[in-house]
Structure formats: C-alpha cells, structure tokens
C-alpha positions in Angstrom: 101.6 -9.5 65.9 101.7 -8.1 69.4 98.5 -7.8 71.5 98.1 -4.9 73.9 95.3 -4.2 76.3 96.0 -1.3 78.7 94.4 1.8 80.0 95.6 4.8 81.9 94.6 5.7 85.4 94.1 9.1 87.0 93.9 10.3 90.5 91.4 13.1 90.1 89.3 14.9 87.6 90.0 18.3 86.0 86.9 19.9 84.4 87.7 22.3 81.6 86.1 24.1 78.7 87.0 26.8 76.2 85.6 30.2 76.2 86.1 33.3 74.1 85.0 36.7 75.5 83.3 34.8 78.4 81.2 32.6 76.1 81.7 28.8 75.8 83.2 27.8 72.5 81.5 25.1 70.4 83.5 25.6 67.2 87.1 26.4 66.3 88.6 28.5 63.5 92.2 28.6 62.2 94.4 30.9 64.4 91.6 31.6 67.0 92.9 32.4 70.4 90.9 30.6 73.1 90.9 30.7 76.9 90.8 27.4 78.9 88.8 27.6 82.1 89.6 25.0 84.8 87.3 23.9 87.6 87.0 20.9 90.0 83.9 18.8 90.7 81.8 19.7 93.7 83.7 20.5 96.9 86.9 19.0 95.6 89.4 21.9 95.1 92.3 20.2 93.4 92.5 21.0 89.7 95.9 19.3 89.1 99.3 20.9 88.9 100.3 23.5 86.4 101.6 23.8 83.8 98.9 22.0 81.8 99.4 20.6 78.3 96.6 20.6 75.8 96.8 17.7 73.3 95.1 18.2 70.0 94.6 14.9 68.2 94.1 15.6 64.4 92.3 12.9 62.5 94.7 11.9 59.7 97.3 14.4 60.9 99.7 15.1 63.7 99.2 15.3 67.4 100.2 18.7 68.8 101.0 19.3 72.5 100.9 22.9 73.7 101.8 23.9 77.2 99.2 26.2 78.7 100.5 28.8 81.0 98.8 30.9 83.7 97.0 33.0 81.1 95.1 29.9 79.9 95.4 30.8 76.3 95.6 28.3 73.4 95.7 29.1 69.7 94.2 26.8 67.0 97.2 25.9 64.8 95.5 23.3 62.6 94.4 23.9 59.0 90.8 24.4 58.0 88.9 21.2 57.7 90.9 19.4 60.4 88.9 17.3 62.8 90.3 17.6 66.4 89.8 15.8 69.7 91.2 17.8 72.6 92.5 16.5 75.8 94.2 18.1 78.8 96.9 16.7 81.2 98.6 18.3 84.1 102.4 18.4 84.8 102.1 15.1 86.7 100.4 13.4 83.7 97.0 13.3 85.4 94.2 13.5 82.8 91.6 16.1 82.5 89.9 13.8 80.0 88.9 14.3 76.4 86.3 16.9 75.5 83.1 15.3 74.2 83.1 17.3 70.9 84.9 16.4 67.7 85.8 19.9 66.5 86.0 20.6 62.7 88.3 23.6 62.2 86.7 26.4 60.2 88.7 28.7 57.8 90.3 31.8 59.2 93.7 33.5 59.1 96.5 31.1 58.4 99.3 33.3 59.7 99.8 31.2 62.8 100.1 27.8 61.0 103.5 26.3 61.5 105.7 25.4 58.4 105.6 21.7 57.6 108.7 19.9 58.6 110.8 18.7 55.6 113.5 16.5 57.1 111.7 14.4 59.8 109.4 11.5 58.8 106.7 11.3 61.4 105.2 7.9 62.1 101.9 7.0 60.4 99.3 4.6 61.6 97.3 2.5 59.1 94.4 0.6 60.7 92.1 -2.3 59.6 88.9 -0.7 60.9 87.0 2.6 60.9 84.8 1.7 63.9 85.8 -0.2 67.0 83.4 -1.9 69.5 84.3 -3.1 73.0 86.4 -6.3 72.9 87.2 -5.8 69.2 90.7 -6.2 67.9 92.2 -3.1 66.3 95.1 -3.9 64.1 97.6 -1.1 63.5 100.5 -0.9 61.1 103.0 1.8 61.9 105.5 3.2 59.4 108.0 6.1 59.5 109.8 7.4 62.5 112.1 5.2 64.6 110.8 2.3 66.7 109.9 1.7 69.5 106.7 3.6 69.2 104.2 4.9 71.8 100.6 4.8 70.8 98.0 7.2 72.4 94.3 6.9 71.8 91.6 9.6 72.4 87.9 9.1 72.3 85.3 11.9 72.7 84.2 12.3 76.4 86.7 9.7 77.7 87.8 10.4 81.3 91.4 9.6 80.3 93.7 8.8 77.4 94.8 5.3 76.7 98.5 4.9 75.8 100.8 1.9 75.4 104.3 1.2 74.1 104.7 -1.0 71.1 107.3 -3.7 71.6 110.9 -2.9 70.4 111.3 -3.2 66.6 107.6 -3.9 66.1 105.6 -2.0 63.4 102.5 -4.2 63.4 100.4 -4.7 66.5 96.9 -5.5 67.6 95.0 -3.5 70.3 92.3 -5.3 72.2 89.6 -2.7 73.0 88.9 -3.3 76.7 88.2 0.3 77.6 87.0 2.5 74.8 83.3 3.1 75.2 81.0 3.9 72.2 81.4 7.7 72.4 82.3 8.5 68.8 85.4 8.4 66.7 88.6 7.3 68.4 91.8 8.9 67.1 95.1 7.2 67.5 98.5 8.8 67.2 102.0 7.4 67.4 105.2 8.9 68.6 108.6 7.4 67.5 111.6 7.2 69.8 113.3 9.8 67.6 110.8 12.6 68.6 
C-alpha cells in the first residue's frame, strides 16, 4: 500500500462561468453548446494563458479534456444522467478551480455523443469510501490501463485540482486527505501511461 499526500499549487486565479445567450447556466443538457466567460479578480488583469482546457469529471465515467479556443465554446458530450464536476486550466497548467456546482446532465439530442471506444481498456478506480473527511485515508484500487497511473481529484468549489502519480507497477494506494475541504462529492479519475 502506498500513501500519498500532495496538493497542486497555482500562481493566480481565473474566474469563469458558463453562459448561454448571455444568461448564466445552472444546468446542462446533452449536446448543449455553452460559452465560457473568463474574468480576473479585482484589479488583477491576468486571466492565464490560452488555450484553456475544460476538464469534465464524470462520476463513474471518464474524464474528458476539451481545449477551449478564442470563441469560448464548449459542448456537453456526456450522456443524460451523468453527474459532472467542471474545472478549467490554462496552457501553463494553472488552475481556474472547480465550479461549485455538481451538474446533472439533462436529456437532449445525442447526436454529438462520441462512440464508445472498443479496443482500449480505460483505468477504473474502486474506493473504500463514499465520503471523505479531512485527514481520512482514502484507499483506491486501480484496474485496467497500463501503470504507472496518474490520479486527479476534483471537489466542488476547490481553488485547484489535486493530482499525484501512483508509484510504478502499483494498483493499490492510499490517499491521505490533507487538502480536500468539505465542499461536496469529490470525483477521482485515473489516467494510465498508455493514454
């Protein structure tokens, strides 16, 4: 069993929200096209370096990473019923944080949904808990994919993502929660070295 306790750092804050026809979005539907609006806090004018990447953490599903270009558009490519946490990073890896809302995707047109891969086996995380408190130990068993794995954690409203690399050839590890506040459900995802 490997124990990991690590957090990411960031050098500035990027504020962002979604809007559709100039109104803030509070829900998502399959294949909706949404605009991401960026701003900086107070008199601070740096909003990071484009291009930006929107990370959509799907509970029980796959992490998707979509590059956001100058038009600021993002399309919801997750099936109805999916629960998503959304995070933004700039091209230098600086975090815009995780939006405070856990979005449940409503039904809509499914024309934009990608075909499910048939050949690659994505890594899967199985955990020993459904709720984690500060200083708790979160045991994770990873199967599928090719080690070593990188684990990324997102929690609603968090100022940054937490990520760590699992030791080589390890599929069982224990994460000591030193930085996830009680904000709501935390979604973990793993990436194998083959992806």
